[in-house]
MIMARZA-483656 format. One record per atom (N, C-alpha, C): x, y, z; residue in three letters. Coordinates in steps of 0.1 Angstrom, whole numbers, padded with zeros to 4 digits, always signed. Each point is the difference from the previous one (the first is absolute). Layout:
! MIMARZA-483656
XYZALA
...
END
This chain:
! MIMARZA-483656
+0921+0875+0995MET
-0003+0014-0002MET
-0006+0007-0015MET
-0008+0005+0005ARG
-0007+0003-0015ARG
-0001+0018-0005ARG
+0004-0004-0014VAL
+0007+0013-0002VAL
-0010+0008-0012VAL
+0004+0013+0000VAL
-0011+0008-0011VAL
+0012+0006-0004VAL
+0002+0001-0014LEU
+0014+0007-0008LEU
-0003+0007-0006LEU
+0006+0011-0004ALA
-0007+0012-0005ALA
+0015+0003-0007ALA
+0003+0002-0016GLU
+0008+0004-0004GLU
+0001+0002-0019GLU
-0001+0013-0005ASP
-0006+0002-0013ASP
+0014-0008-0016ASP
+0014+0001+0012LEU
-0001-0007-0012LEU
+0004-0017-0001LEU
+0000-0009-0011PHE
-0002-0009+0004PHE
+0010-0010+0001PHE
+0014+0006-0006LEU
+0011-0010+0006LEU
+0002-0003+0017LEU
-0003+0015+0004LEU
+0004+0001+0014LEU
-0011-0006+0007LEU
-0010+0003-0003ARG
-0010-0011+0008ARG
-0001-0010-0004ARG
+0003-0008-0009ASP
+0003-0017-0003ASP
+0013-0001+0006ASP
+0007+0006+0005GLY
+0009-0010+0006GLY
-0005+0002+0016GLY
-0003+0013+0002LEU
-0006-0003+0020LEU
-0005-0008-0003LEU
-0010-0004-0005VAL
-0007-0013-0001VAL
+0002-0009+0005VAL
+0017-0001-0014ARG
+0001-0010+0003ARG
+0011-0006+0015ARG
+0007+0014+0001MET
+0011-0001+0016MET
-0013-0003+0010MET
-0011+0003+0001LEU
-0010-0001+0013LEU
-0002-0011-0002LEU
-0004-0009-0011GLU
-0010-0011+0005GLU
+0017-0013-0001GLU
+0012+0002-0002ALA
+0013-0005+0002ALA
-0002-0004+0013ALA
-0003+0015+0010PHE
-0001-0002+0015PHE
-0011-0001+0006PHE
-0012-0010-0007ASP
-0005-0006+0005ASP
-0020+0015+0002ASP
+0001+0010-0005PHE
+0000+0006+0001PHE
-0017-0002-0014PHE
-0013+0000+0002GLU
-0009-0002-0007GLU
-0004+0016-0005GLU
+0001-0002-0012ILE
-0008+0014-0012ILE
-0016+0000+0007ILE
-0001+0007+0003ALA
-0018+0005-0001ALA
-0005+0008-0014ALA
+0011+0008+0000ALA
-0004+0007-0011ALA
+0015+0008-0006ALA
-0001+0003-0014ALA
+0011+0006-0002ALA
-0008+0008-0012ALA
+0004+0014-0001VAL
-0007+0007-0010VAL
+0007+0016+0001VAL
-0006+0007-0010GLU
+0006+0010-0008GLU
-0002+0011+0000GLU
-0012+0003+0009SER
-0007+0018-0001SER
-0005-0005+0014SER
-0006+0018+0004GLY
-0004+0008+0014GLY
-0011-0006+0001GLY
-0011-0002-0012PRO
-0013-0006+0003PRO
+0000-0015+0005PRO
+0006-0009-0012GLU
+0005-0013+0002GLU
+0002-0001+0017GLU
+0013+0007+0004LEU
+0004-0005+0015LEU
-0012+0004+0011LEU
-0004+0010-0004THR
-0011+0009+0009THR
-0012-0018+0005THR
-0006-0004-0017ARG
-0005-0013+0004ARG
+0005-0010+0008ARG
+0010-0006-0007ALA
+0011-0013+0007ALA
-0004+0004+0017ALA
+0010+0012+0002LEU
-0001+0002+0016LEU
-0012+0001+0011LEU
-0013+0006-0011ALA
-0010-0004+0005ALA
-0005-0010+0002ALA
+0001-0013-0008GLU
-0009-0013-0005GLU
+0007-0013+0006GLU
+0016+0001+0000LEU
+0005-0006+0008LEU
+0009-0005+0009LEU
-0004+0012+0007GLU
+0013+0006+0014GLU
+0007-0007-0002GLU
+0007+0002-0003PRO
+0018-0009-0001PRO
+0004+0001+0017PRO
+0012-0006+0001ASP
+0007+0000+0011ASP
+0011+0017-0005ASP
+0005-0001-0008ILE
+0009+0018-0005ILE
-0004+0000-0014ILE
+0001+0015+0003ALA
+0004+0006-0016ALA
+0010+0007-0002ALA
+0006-0007-0015VAL
+0012+0006-0005VAL
-0001+0006-0009VAL
-0002+0015-0007VAL
+0001+0008-0002VAL
+0007+0007-0003VAL
-0007+0003-0010ASP
+0014+0013-0014ASP
-0005+0010+0003ASP
+0006+0012+0000VAL
-0006+0017+0005VAL
-0006+0001-0012VAL
+0004-0002-0009ARG
+0000+0008-0012ARG
-0010-0010-0010ARG
-0015+0004-0003LEU
-0011-0012-0005LEU
-0005+0005-0012LEU
+0000-0006-0007PRO
-0017+0013-0008PRO
-0013+0000+0004PRO
-0008+0005-0004PRO
-0001+0010-0013PRO
+0010+0011+0006PRO
+0003+0004+0012SER
+0010+0013+0004SER
+0010-0002-0004SER
+0008-0007+0004HIS
+0012-0005+0000HIS
+0010+0015+0011HIS
-0008+0002+0007THR
+0009+0010+0010THR
+0001-0013+0020THR
-0011+0007+0005ASP
+0001-0007+0010ASP
-0012-0013+0002ASP
-0008-0006-0008GLU
-0008-0006+0001GLU
-0005-0013+0005GLU
+0017-0006+0001GLY
-0003-0015+0006GLY
+0002+0005+0016GLY
+0010+0012+0003LEU
+0001+0001+0014LEU
-0017+0001+0004LEU
-0007+0011-0007GLN
-0016+0008+0010GLN
-0005-0009+0001GLN
-0004-0018-0016CYS
-0005-0007+0004CYS
-0001-0011+0009CYS
+0015+0004+0007ALA
+0006-0009+0013ALA
-0006+0005+0010ALA
+0002+0014+0001LEU
-0007+0006+0010LEU
-0013+0001+0005LEU
-0004+0002-0010ALA
-0013-0005+0000ALA
-0010-0011+0007ALA
+0007-0010-0007ALA
-0004-0016+0000ALA
+0007-0002+0017ALA
+0009+0010+0011ARG
+0002+0001+0012ARG
-0008+0002+0009ARG
-0004+0014-0005ARG
-0008+0008+0005ARG
-0021-0008+0000ARG
+0007-0009-0007ALA
-0015-0010+0001ALA
+0005-0016+0008ALA
+0012+0001-0003ARG
+0002-0017+0005ARG
+0009+0008+0012ARG
+0001+0007+0011PRO
+0015+0004+0008PRO
+0004-0010+0003PRO
+0013+0004+0001GLY
+0013-0013-0002GLY
+0001-0008-0008GLY
-0007+0004-0014LEU
+0004-0007-0009LEU
+0011-0003-0010LEU
+0018-0005+0012PRO
+0010+0001-0014PRO
+0004+0002-0011PRO
+0009+0010-0003VAL
+0001+0005-0011VAL
+0013+0005-0003VAL
+0004-0007-0008LEU
+0018+0004-0007LEU
+0000+0004-0011LEU
+0000+0014-0003VAL
+0004+0010-0008VAL
+0011-0002-0007VAL
+0001+0001-0013LEU
+0012-0002-0012LEU
-0001+0014-0008LEU
+0017-0001-0001SER
-0004+0019-0006SER
+0014+0000-0006SER
+0004+0005-0011GLN
+0008+0004-0010GLN
+0011+0012+0010GLN
-0006+0009+0005HIS
+0011+0008+0005HIS
-0005+0003+0018HIS
+0009+0002+0007VAL
-0001+0006+0011VAL
-0013+0015+0002VAL
-0010-0003+0007GLU
-0012+0011-0002GLU
-0001-0003+0017GLU
+0002+0014+0006GLN
-0004-0001+0014GLN
-0010+0002+0004GLN
-0009+0004-0009LEU
-0017+0003+0001LEU
-0003-0013-0003LEU
+0000-0008-0003TYR
-0006-0011-0006TYR
+0008-0008+0018TYR
+0009-0003+0006ALA
+0005-0005+0011ALA
-0007+0006+0014ALA
-0002+0013-0004ARG
-0013+0007+0014ARG
-0013-0006-0003ARG
-0007+0000-0012GLU
-0010-0006+0002GLU
-0005-0012+0002GLU
+0008-0006-0005LEU
+0004-0017+0006LEU
-0001+0002+0017LEU
+0010+0004+0010LEU
+0001+0000+0015LEU
-0012+0004+0002LEU
-0010+0009-0008ALA
-0003+0010+0009ALA
-0013-0005+0013ALA
-0005-0014-0005ASP
-0011+0001+0012ASP
+0008-0010+0012ASP
+0014+0000-0003GLY
+0008-0005+0012GLY
-0003-0013+0003GLY
-0008-0010-0008THR
-0003-0013+0004THR
+0013-0012-0006THR
+0005+0003-0001GLY
+0011-0007-0008GLY
-0003-0011-0012GLY
+0009-0008-0010GLY
-0009-0008-0007GLY
-0001+0007-0009GLY
+0011+0008-0001VAL
+0007+0005-0019VAL
+0014+0000+0002VAL
+0003+0002-0014GLY
+0011+0001-0007GLY
+0003+0005-0013GLY
+0007+0007+0000TYR
+0005+0011-0010TYR
+0018-0003-0009TYR
-0002-0009-0006LEU
+0011-0003-0007LEU
+0005+0003-0017LEU
+0012+0003-0001LEU
+0002+0004-0017LEU
+0003-0009-0008LEU
-0009+0002-0012LYS
+0002-0012-0010LYS
+0008-0014-0002LYS
+0013+0013+0003ASP
+0017-0010+0000ASP
+0003-0012+0010ASP
-0010+0003+0009ARG
+0001-0009+0009ARG
-0008-0010+0000ARG
-0011-0004-0013VAL
-0009-0009+0001VAL
+0015-0013-0008VAL
+0011+0006-0005PHE
+0011-0008-0003PHE
+0006-0012+0005PHE
+0002+0005+0014ASP
+0005-0010+0014ASP
-0017-0006+0007ASP
+0006-0014-0007ALA
-0018-0009+0003ALA
+0003-0002+0013ALA
+0009+0002+0009GLU
+0001-0003+0016GLU
-0004+0015+0003GLU
+0006+0011-0001GLN
-0006+0010+0006GLN
-0017+0008-0002GLN
-0003-0011-0011PHE
-0013+0008-0004PHE
-0007-0010+0007PHE
+0004-0012+0001ILE
-0013-0010+0004ILE
+0001+0002+0020ILE
+0008+0005+0001ASP
+0005+0006+0011ASP
-0005+0009+0007ASP
-0007+0006-0008ALA
-0006+0012+0001ALA
-0016-0002-0004ALA
-0001-0004-0010VAL
-0014-0009-0003VAL
-0005-0005+0015VAL
+0003-0009+0006ARG
-0002-0011+0016ARG
-0002+0009+0013ARG
+0010+0013-0004ARG
+0000+0007+0015ARG
-0013+0013-0002ARG
+0002+0004-0012VAL
-0014+0010-0001VAL
-0016-0010-0001VAL
+0006-0013-0003ALA
-0013-0010-0002ALA
-0004+0002+0023ALA
+0008-0001+0002ALA
+0001-0004+0017ALA
-0004+0010+0005ALA
+0000+0011-0004GLY
-0005+0014+0007GLY
+0012+0010+0002GLY
+0011-0007-0006GLY
+0014+0009+0002GLY
+0000+0012-0011GLY
+0012+0005+0006THR
-0003+0015-0015THR
+0020-0007-0001THR
-0003+0001-0019ALA
+0013+0001-0007ALA
-0002+0012-0009ALA
+0016+0006+0002MET
-0002+0012-0005MET
+0014+0004-0006MET
+0002+0002-0015ASP
+0013+0000-0003ASP
+0011+0006+0002ASP
+0013-0006-0001PRO
+0010+0010+0010PRO
+0000+0014-0009PRO
+0000-0001-0012GLN
+0000+0015-0008GLN
-0007+0012+0008GLN
-0012-0003+0005VAL
-0010+0004+0002VAL
+0004+0010+0021VAL
+0007-0012-0001ILE
+0001+0000+0018ILE
+0015+0014-0001ILE
+0005-0005-0008GLN
+0017+0007-0001GLN
-0009+0013-0006GLN
-0005+0004-0005GLN
-0003+0016-0004GLN
-0010+0001+0005GLN
-0008-0003+0008LEU
-0009+0007+0014LEU
+0014-0002+0011LEU
+0012-0004+0002LEU
+0007-0003+0012LEU
+0014+0016-0005LEU
+0004+0003-0016ALA
+0004+0006-0008ALA
-0007+0016+0008ALA
-0010+0004-0005ARG
-0006+0009+0001ARG
+0000+0006+0016ARG
-0005-0013+0008ARG
-0003+0005+0011ARG
+0014+0001+0010ARG
+0011-0003-0006GLN
+0015+0007+0004GLN
+0003+0010-0005GLN
-0005+0006-0010GLY
+0007+0013-0003GLY
-0011+0012+0003GLY
-0012-0002+0011ASP
-0012+0006+0004ASP
+0001+0009+0010ASP
+0013-0004+0009GLY
+0002+0004+0011GLY
-0012-0005+0012GLY
-0008-0008-0003ARG
-0005-0009+0013ARG
+0006-0010+0000ARG
-0010-0011+0013PRO
+0010-0007+0009PRO
+0011-0011-0002PRO
-0008-0003-0017LEU
+0005-0008-0004LEU
+0015+0004+0000LEU
+0010+0006+0002GLY
+0016+0005-0001GLY
+0005-0003+0012GLY
-0010-0003+0009ARG
+0006-0004+0015ARG
+0002-0015+0001ARG
-0006-0006-0012LEU
+0011-0012+0005LEU
+0006-0004-0009LEU
+0006-0013+0003THR
+0021-0002+0003THR
-0001-0011-0016THR
+0004-0002-0003PRO
+0000-0008-0018PRO
-0005-0010+0003PRO
+0004-0007+0015ARG
-0007-0016+0000ARG
-0008+0000-0002ARG
-0009+0012+0013GLU
-0014+0002+0000GLU
-0005+0001-0016GLU
+0004+0010-0006LEU
-0007-0003-0011LEU
+0001-0010-0011LEU
+0009-0005-0006GLU
-0002-0018+0001GLU
-0009-0007+0004GLU
-0004+0002+0014VAL
-0012-0010+0005VAL
-0011+0005-0004VAL
-0001+0015-0002LEU
-0013+0006+0001LEU
-0003-0005-0015LEU
+0010+0003-0005GLU
-0002-0007-0019GLU
-0010-0008-0005GLU
+0007-0016+0012LEU
-0004-0007-0002LEU
-0009-0003+0007LEU
-0005+0004+0010MET
-0011+0001+0009MET
-0012+0002-0013MET
+0000+0013-0004ALA
-0008+0004-0005ALA
-0008-0003-0014ALA
+0009-0011+0000GLN
+0002-0011-0014GLN
-0009-0012+0008GLN
-0005-0002+0012GLY
-0007-0007+0005GLY
+0005-0009-0001GLY
+0013-0003+0007ARG
+0012-0007+0003ARG
-0001-0007+0019ARG
-0004-0009+0005SER
+0004+0000+0012SER
+0008-0002+0006SER
+0004+0005+0017ASN
+0012-0001+0007ASN
+0014-0010-0008ASN
-0012-0012+0005ALA
+0010-0012-0006ALA
+0008+0000-0015ALA
-0009+0003-0011ALA
+0001+0003-0015ALA
+0015+0003+0006ALA
-0008+0019+0005ILE
+0015+0009-0002ILE
+0012-0004+0007ILE
-0003-0009+0011ALA
+0017-0002+0003ALA
+0006-0010-0003ALA
-0007-0009-0012GLY
+0006-0009-0006GLY
+0004+0008-0014GLY
+0000+0011-0010GLN
+0001+0008-0009GLN
+0012+0008+0007GLN
-0004+0006+0014LEU
+0017+0006+0005LEU
+0004-0008+0008LEU
+0004-0008+0001VAL
+0006-0010+0007VAL
+0000+0004+0014VAL
-0012+0000+0009VAL
+0004+0004+0012VAL
-0007-0006+0006VAL
-0001+0002+0016THR
-0010-0006+0003THR
-0013+0004+0005THR
-0011-0006+0000GLU
-0015+0005+0004GLU
+0000+0013+0007GLU
+0008-0006+0008ARG
-0006+0009+0018ARG
+0010+0014-0007ARG
+0008+0001-0005ALA
+0008+0010-0003ALA
-0009+0009-0015ALA
-0009-0005-0010ILE
-0013+0006-0006ILE
-0006+0002+0010ILE
-0009-0004+0011ALA
-0003-0001+0006ALA
+0003+0022+0010ALA
+0015-0006+0004LYS
-0005+0014+0004LYS
+0005+0011-0011LYS
+0004-0003-0010HIS
-0002+0011-0009HIS
-0006+0002-0003HIS
-0014-0008-0005THR
-0012+0004+0001THR
-0008+0009+0009THR
-0001-0005+0012SER
-0003+0010+0013SER
+0007+0016-0003SER
+0015-0003-0001ASN
+0005+0018-0005ASN
-0005+0006-0004ASN
-0004-0005-0014ILE
-0007+0009-0013ILE
-0012+0006+0002ILE
-0011-0013+0006PHE
-0012+0008+0002PHE
-0001+0010+0009PHE
+0008-0002+0007GLN
+0003+0012+0017GLN
+0010+0013-0007GLN
+0002-0004-0011LYS
+0009+0016-0007LYS
-0011+0004-0009LYS
-0008-0002-0007LEU
-0010-0001-0010LEU
-0014+0000+0013LEU
+0001+0000+0010GLY
-0013+0007+0007GLY
-0013-0010+0000GLY
+0006-0013-0005LEU
-0014-0013-0003LEU
+0000-0009+0013LEU
-0011-0001+0001ASP
-0006-0007+0013ASP
+0005-0016-0004ASP
+0013-0006+0007VAL
+0000-0018-0008VAL
-0008-0008+0006VAL
+0001-0007-0015SER
-0012-0008+0000SER
+0012-0013-0004SER
-0006-0017+0007ASP
+0003-0013-0003ASP
-0009+0001-0018ASP
-0006+0002-0002ASP
-0016-0004-0013ASP
+0016+0006-0016ASP
+0004-0010-0007ASP
+0007+0006-0008ASP
-0010+0010-0013ASP
-0009-0004+0000ASN
-0006+0010-0014ASN
-0002+0013+0010ASN
-0004-0001+0013ARG
-0003+0014+0005ARG
+0010+0012+0000ARG
+0018-0011+0002ARG
+0008+0011+0004ARG
-0001+0006-0019ARG
+0007-0010-0008VAL
+0003+0001-0016VAL
-0010+0011+0003VAL
-0016+0001-0001LEU
-0011+0008-0005LEU
+0007+0018+0008LEU
+0003-0006+0013ALA
-0003+0013+0006ALA
+0019+0010-0006ALA
+0005-0008+0003VAL
+0019+0004-0010VAL
-0007+0009-0015VAL
-0007-0007-0005LEU
+0002+0002-0016LEU
-0010+0017+0004LEU
-0011-0003+0004ALA
-0002+0010+0003ALA
-0002+0014+0009ALA
+0010-0003+0008TYR
+0008+0007+0000TYR
+0009+0011-0008TYR
+0008-0013-0009LEU
+0006+0007-0006LEU
-0003+0006-0013LEU
-0010+0000+0001ASP
-0010+0003-0015ASP
-0002+0014+0003ASP
-0004+0004+0013GLN
-0008+0012+0008GLN
+0006+0013-0011GLN
-0009+0012+0005GLY
+0009+0009-0008GLY
+0005+0001-0011GLY
-0002-0007-0009ARG
+0004+0004-0016ARG
-0002+0010-0007ARG
END
């Protein structure tokens, strides 16, 4: 699997390269600026882009915008964004086209090799990997504003949080130590209470839930 990596901090970039190579990823390019990222994505056509949000020369959201532009030029290009802090706007922009193959992780998460590599593989396969802290903030905000999220039981909120991270029913069942049948029932209840169409497509259901949670900000 070929990866284009964009990170302006040398030590972190080098560490990510070594980690990815240790898990049999091929580094097509490891760059440190927005213009370099744009060229690499256009010329190398990688299987996934792993991108720091803030890159030179602007040090704002240049990495994110370069990745989104590449996705518009090549629909479905998997993009995993790394950020120092939770920025819900970045999550919204990534999810806007509703096609999956996107991820948003805090940089602290890359120090857990298992979680990071799992997220890279999931996004590269067309799935979704959202940082738990992003989901927790969305859930907390929606619980407090009187929307239908408040109708969910504590267990349904747990399931929703894991589902929104991109977890399958089997993975959720394993983490919560219950049966897949129980998770399927919770999932059905969640969609019904939130007024969402039930779907067996993991990507669509995650995107639908996140889109709902982020309405009306």
